[in-house]
N, C-alpha and C positions, 0 to 999 in steps of 0.2 A: 453481449445479444446483439451490438450493434454499434452504428456510428452516425452522428449528425453534425451539421453545420446551419449557420443561420446567420442570415443579414437583416437588421432592422434598421431602416433608414430613420432618422430624426429630423431631419430638415426639408419633410414632404417631396425627398427626391424617389424614384423609382430603385425598385431593385435591379441591380445588373447580375442577369440570370447567368451569363457567363462568369462570373466571378462566383456565384453560388456553387455550379457544379464543377469549377475547380475547387473549392473548397471540399465539397463532396468526394469528391474524385480522389482527393490526398488522404481520405481514410475507407477507402474500398477496402482494405484488408479487415476491417472492422465489421464488414458486411458483403461478402461477396453473392448473395442469394437474390440479392433483390435492390431496386434503389426508386427513388421517388422524391418529388418536389411538390412545393405550393408556395405559391407568390401572390400575395393579395394586400392591397393599401399599404405599402412600403414594408413589409415584412415578406421575408424568404427562408423557407424551411426546405433544405435538402438532408436525404437520408438514404444510408445504407444498410441492409439487413442482413444479420446472421439469424437463421430462421433455426430456432430450439422449440418453441411452443405453438403449436397451430401453424404446419407447416402450409397451409392454404393463402391463397390469395387474400382472404379474408381478415387476413393480421397485416395487410399491408400498411405501410406508413408514407407519408404523415396520414394520419386518421382523423377522421372529422367527424363530429358528434352529428346525430340523425337529424337536427336543425339546423347545421350547418353553423352553429355558432362557434363552437372551440375546434381548434386543430392543433394535432399532437404530435411532436417525436419524442421518442422515450427510448434511452439504452439501459438495459439491464435488465431485470427479473424481480418481478413482484412475487415472491415464494407462495404465500398465502392466498392468493389469486383464486381459487376454489371455493374456499371459504368465503371472501368479500364477494365471489358471486352470488351465493346462495344469499347472502346478506341484502346485497343489493336489488337481488330478483324478487326479495321480500316487498321492499321499496316501491316495486313498479318498474326497474330498468329492464329494457329489452337488449338482449344480444344479438349479435349476428356472425360471432366468432367464439373460439373455446380458447383462446390464449388470454396471457394476462396485460395485453395492452390497452384490449377496450375494458379489461376493469380498472384499469388506472382511469382511463378516461370516464367512464361512467361513475366512479368515485368521486372525480372531479366536479361533474356535473352535481352528483347528490349532497357533498361535503364541503365544496371549495377546497382552496389551500390546506385544511385542517386535515383533508385525507391522508396526507402524508403521516399522520400519527398512526394511523392504522395499517401500514405497509410495513410489513414484514420482508426485507428483500434487499437489492442492491440497485440505485437509480441515480440517474442523471435525465431530466425531462425539459422541455419548452412546452407550453399551450397558448396560443394565441385566441385571444377573445375578440371576436369581430364587432361586437356592440362598443367595447368599451376602447380598443386599440391598444391594449396592454398584453403584453406578456410577461406570464408568471411560470418561475422555473424553479426548481429543487435538485437539492442534492442527499443522497442518503447519509443516515445519521452518522459514517464512519467515513465517508471519504471513497469507500470501494470502486465506486464508477467518477471517470473523471468528468470535470466540464470546466473550460476554458472561457474568457473573453476578453475583448481589447475593446476601447471605448475612446473614439475621437469625435470632433466637434459635429459629425456629420450622420455618425450612425454608430451601432454597437454591433459586433461580431461575436459569434459563438461557436466552438468546436468542441467536439469528442477529444482532440488531439490538439495541441500546438501548431502542427503542421497544417492543419485548416486554415487555420488563422493568417499563418504565413504564407499560403497558398492565394489569398484572395486578390493579392494585388494592391490593399489598402495599407499593408504593414511593412517597414522596411526595418530588416533585420537590424537589432542592436543588443549587445550583449548587456545584462543588468551586471555591473560589477558589484554592487551589494549582496546579490544572492553567490556571485563567485569568490567573494571574500569570506562569506558565511561557510563556503565549503572548504575551502584552502584552509583556514586559520581557525574554524569550529568541528570542523567535520561532518556538517550538518547539510543536509538535502530533503527538500520539501517541509520544511519547517515553518512554513509561512504562506500567504495565499500568493506571494511573488514566485516568478519562474525566472530562468536563466535567459528570459527576453524581455528586456524592460517595455513594461507598461503592458505585458499581457499577465493575467492573473487567473487565478483558479477560485472556482466558486467554494466559499470556504463549506466544508462538512457539516452536514446537520443544516443547514439553511435553506430557508425561502427566499425567493425574490421576486420584486415585480419591476418591471420596466414599463414608463408611461409613454404616451405620445413624443414628450419631448424630450424623451431621451433619460428621464430621472431613474438612477437604477435605488432601489429600497430594499434592506437585506432586513430578513428577521431569523434569528436563530431559534428553529423549532423544538431542537433536544438536546439536552446538556447531560453526559455523563455526570459531571460533578453533583448532579442532584440525586444521585443515587445515595441512599444513607445507610449505614451499617446497623444492621440489626438482627437479632437473635432469628437462627433456624433450626428447628428439629431436623437431623438424619439429613444433614447436608449433603453428600455422595449421591443418594439416594435422588434427591432434588434436581442436583445438577445432571446426574446420569439421565434422567427421564428428559431435560430440556435438550440435551447434548443428542439423545438417538432423534428426537423431534425435528432437531436443526438438520440433521445428516437428511431424516426422511423427506422433508421438504425440499432438500436440495437434489435428489433424485429425481425430483419431477422432471420429465423431459420425454420430447418425442423424438430424440435423436440418443446415439450412443453414449454413455458416460464411463469416464476412468477417474483414476486417482492417481496424484503425483505422489509418489512414497521415498522416503528416508528411512534410516533403522531407529527413528526418535519417535518418542512419545506420542505427539500431536498428529503427525499422519497416519501412523499404525492404528490410533483410535479410529480415525476416519474409516480406512478402509476395512477395518473390523465392523465397526457398524454398518457400514454399506453393506458387507457379504450378510451380513446377521438380517438387515431388512430385506434385501432381495433373496435369499433363502427363505424367508416367512412368506413373500408374496409368491413364489414357486412351491408353496407345500414342502419347505425345507430340503429341496433338492439343491444340490451346489450348482452356484450359479456364478463361474469363473468373472471375476473385476479385471478388466484391464488395469497394469500398475505401471508408472513409468519412473525410473530414478537414473541417477548421475552415480558412475563408478570413477574412483581415482585411488591410485594405490595406497598413497599416505594417510587415508581414512577409511580404512575397513569396516564397513557395518553389515559385512556379509551373513554373520551368524545370526544377528538379531533380524534380518531380512527374511534370512530362512524360516525361522520361529515364525514369522506374521504369514509368509507365504503358504507353509503347513498347516496354520488355523483358517485362511480364509480361502485356499484354492486359488490363489489369484493367478494369471498371465501376466508375470514380470518383464519390461521390454527395458533394457538399460542403455544408457550411454557413456561411451567410452571415446576419450579424446586425449591428442596428444597438447600441450601448452601451447605450441606454435599453430595448431589449428583452432584451439579456442579462441588464441589472440585474434587470430584471422576473423573471427566472427564478431568483433568489437565494434567495426564500423556499421555494421548493419543492423546490430542493438542498438546502437546510438541515434541513428536512422528512425529507427520505429520511438524511440522513447523521446526524442527530442532533446534531454537532457541528458546530463553524466547521472553514472549509475552508481552504487558504493562498493564494489568490488567486483572480482571475475564470476564471483559467485552468480550474479545478474545474468552473465553471459552463458553460465553452464543451466541456467533455469531456462533460458531462451531454446536452447539445443534441447531441452525434455521436452518443451510442448512442439518443438519443431517433429519429435519422434512421436507424439500423440497424435500430430495431425496426420502423420503419415501412416498411423496406423487405424485411421478412418473415426477417431473419436472427435466430437464438437464439443465437449462439456468435460471438464476434469474439477474434482473435490481436491482441496488440498486444505494443509493444517495452519494456513497462515493465521495470527493474530493471538494464538493461543499464549505464546511467549509475552507477550505486552500487556495481556487483559488478566493473566493467571501468575506470572511472575516466573517466567522461563529461564531468565538469564542469570548467570552466577553474580551479576553486579547489583543485583537486586538482594543478596543476603545483606551487606552494610545498611541498606535502608530499613532493613527489618530489625536488624540490632540498633540502630537509629532510633526507631518506633519507639523501642521497647526501652530504650536509657531515657527518651523526653517524657515517656509516661511514667517513669519511675519505678519499673517493673525490674528493677534488680536481678531478684533470684533467677526470672524467667531468660533473662538477657544471659546469664552466666550459663544456665541449662542449655539454650540453644548456640551459644558459643562452644561449649564441650562438645555437643554432639556434632557439631559442624567439621570441627578440627578432628575428632576422630576418623572420618570419614576422609575429607578432602586435604588432611595436612594442615600444618602452622601452628602459633601458640594462640592459646584463648587469651594469655594475659596480654599477649603483643595486640592482639585484635581489639579486646577490651580498652588497652591505650589508646587505640586509633581512634574508638568510636565515641572516647570521652572528649577528646582534642576535638573533634568534629562537631559534636555539640556543643561545645564551650565557644568555638567560632560561629556557629549559627547564632547563639543568642546573643554574642558580640554583635552581629550584625543588624541587630534591632535597634544600635545605635549609629544616628547619622554621620559622625564622625569617623567611626570605624569602616562604615562602607565607601565613604568617600575615600580612605587612603584604600582600599582595597580595591577599589576601580582605577585608582591611578595607578597603582602596580601592575592592573591586568591591562590597562593602556599602555603603559612602558611595553609589557610583555607583547600586546599586540603588534606595536607598531617596529619591535624588534626581532620578529621571528627570524631564525636564522635564514631561511629559504626563500622571502620576499621580501621586497621592498616597502616602506613604510607607507607608499600612497596605497597599497592593498589595504593596509589594516583602516585606514581614514576615512573608509567605505560604509565603516561600521561604527563610526562615533558620532555622537555619543553614546556607550555603555548604558544599557540597563541596569541599576543598581538594586533593582528590588530583591529584598530576600526570598532564597529559593527555599519550597516546602522539602525537606530531607525525606519525610516519612516514605513507607512502601507506597502508602496509597498516592498520595502527592505525586510520586515519584513515577508510577503507573498510570496516571493521568495525564502527566505531560508525554509520556509514551506514547500512549494512545492517540491524543490529540496534536501532537505535535512532533516529535522526536522518537524512535524512528519507524511508527507504524505508516503513518503515511506515505512514506517513503517504499517501505515495502510492500503496500497496495497498489503502488504506483508500478514496481517492477513486474507485480503479478498480472496488474491489467494487461499492461502493453506486451510481456512476454506472449501471455496467451494469445490477445486479440490479434497479435502479429503473425501468427498461423490460425487466424479466424476460429478460435478455439474461444470456450465462455468460462472463465474459471469462477467456482462458486467454495464459498469457505465456510463452512460450518460454524467455525469458533468466532464468527464476527455477527453471528446471530443476536441481534440487541437484545433479547429475552435472556440469553446466556451470559452475555456483557455484563448487563444489569443484574445479575444474581451476583456476578462476581466481586461486583463492587459493593455486593451489600453484605460480604462475608468480613468476617475478621480478618486480619493477617495473617492469624497462624494456620489459615486454612490455604493460604498460598504458599508461604515459607514455614515450614518447619524442620528443627536440627538440620540433617545433611540434604534435605529432599525440597526442589523447587516443585512447584505446580502440584502441590502436595493433594488439592481436593482433587482433582483430575486423575492423579494415581489412585486415590482409594476408589473413585467412582468407578476406574476400570477395573477393579479386581475381580478376575473370572472373566472379563470380557475381551482382553488382549493378553497377548504371551509375556508370562512373568517375567522373562529376560528383559523385555523392554521394559514393562511398566518399573520395575526395581533398578535401571540403569542411573548410575549417579551423573555420567557425563552428556554433555549434547555438542550435537554436530552438524544437523541440517543438510546442507548441500554445499559443503566447503571445498576449497580447492588451494593448494599450496603456494600462495603467488610468491611468498619469501624465498621458496627453494627454486621455483620458477625464474623468479627475477635475479638469480646468482647464476644460474644453469643454463637451462634451455634457452628464457626468453633474454640472457643477459647481453648479446650484441644490440638487440633491439633497444633496451635501456641505453645503451651507450648512444648508438646514433640518437636517439630521441633528445638525451639530455644535453648534447654537445651539436643539435643542429643549429642553422642559422635561425628558424623559428623560434627556438628557446632563448637563443643569444638577444634578438630583437624583439621579444615579446614585452621586454619593460618591467616585467613585475617579479621576475627571478633574480635573486642572487647566484647566477650561474656558476661560479666558481665552488660555492656551497654546496649547491647540487650536485655537480660531477663528483666532488670528494666524497660526498655521503652515498653517492650512488657506486663508488669503487668501494669504499669502507663497508658498503652493503654486499657487494660482489666477493669480497674475501673474508666473509662472515662475522666482520667485528661488530656491526651492529644491524638491526633488523629495519630498514627503513621501506619496507614494501608498502606500506599504507600511504606515506608520502609519495612514493615513487609513482604508484598506481593514479594517486591524483593528478602529477604532473604529467602523466603518459595519456591519461585518458584525456583530461583537458585540453591537451593539444589534437589529438584527434576529433574532438568535439568541435574545436573550432572550425577544424578542416572539414567535417562535415557537414557542419552548420554555414560555412563560406560558399558551399555547394547551392546554387539556386534552385529554391522549390519550383514546381510547375506552377506557374500563376496565370492568371485570365489573359495577364498582358506578353505570355511567352509564346 
């Protein structure tokens, strides 16, 4: 929806308005429709608006309460704002606008920080209280909307993106090598509150915080997914279907055009079919074409599934087709908007899709992000399901699941059973301190002896955490939502869309739907050969059967392995043999070059590792370019 920046002086200094404007200008792409500023008592708020609800000046930010006590900057949407407005009106609140920003402000007046428990949406906000001098802020339950901060001895800086803080003139760019090491050695991005910039952190998802006059930041977690407990549910598919339909209905609320990103997969198909159905009901069942945006690459043909979905929804689909050289040429631009590395060229493909949506006049898009991590959509979750059955002594059910899975996906149920028994025994051994010490010692040696990187890189991650990991399906899904990979994918969705001044809305991230999913037994997520079983059952008769029953998964993939052998091969060689790589001091250059050659010959697939190195070198180059600051 928007972008904001803030400077809070904690040493009785005046806010440098020039610095505040530079920070706010750095995120102008998040809000090209309006801007506003508030400076008072050592507090400065800057705001850029993307007008989605209430397009009039009444929704201008920063927004102040009628008595002048509170001042708000807010990025995101409160999707249930109409219902909350009615509730607040019954309590005596008066409104001067029709959008959700004033609803948030009045909710804070009425209920204080506890108001966040009533919100169904995605948000990051700051509220200054002129009586106490405190600043209260919050980030939504899953961190769909971003909020970063940096603190020194004199002030605290906030920004919707890292670039806002970098543009302040108060921060000197410094690489966080602990984050870089996790990226290279564990392939992990956005797994903690740290970023690739030293001392710039994210406000954790699902947290409130208060900043007092002295600069003390106090965080409080207001929501935990782990609090959801499994419970019996009658007619789970019908309950899921009702929640999902309502999540889509709320996210169709907009005063500007709404489109959908569409692959041939289950999640985005469910979203567009629900949107088409709801639009048809609102228009007396006349077909209302929905603009859909997709990405085409010949290696992953989903045209049959897309055709079936278009036939059912009457969608107007527009697709991006690109060659690998052109797509790679977008990487620097993508990195500038993201401020940090991305996971693969799939993120660049997503950027192109949002670019197409913007050219088509759309300002809001619905997408299927979040379903895989909450409903168990990845193939890697099948072993966690089998482990869960083994750990709970459900041997007959385990054997039945293994047989059903291998009949469709191939493999041997005997071999897979042996793998799970071995994994279970290792997890049981991890309860003993000696075993954990030996395992951690082995992992440390492996970390420091990585064939592509010097030992100094691995030392940034020492000592390693030896806590036993919960390998059950529930435990794995919790980590997927809260740590890796969902926070990364939410970041990719937000930056790609906001780079084009588009708001991305994600029905599968409705907290009611996620809560319900985590209250279901595991067999409603994984059953036999099927992932996301509850979604498949709930969508019977509502999406094309070809999509509902397809056992494979693609998304918006790109064939990086082939491209690095063919069209992008020269670029790979030029980079790994470059002076910058040789002098970086973190690579075993001879090994990197040797494996790049082996990849080109088709002897190995090193595409993931190669992308990491290639992208990191581009990121360092992009971030070495000075951001426009108050001092430039």
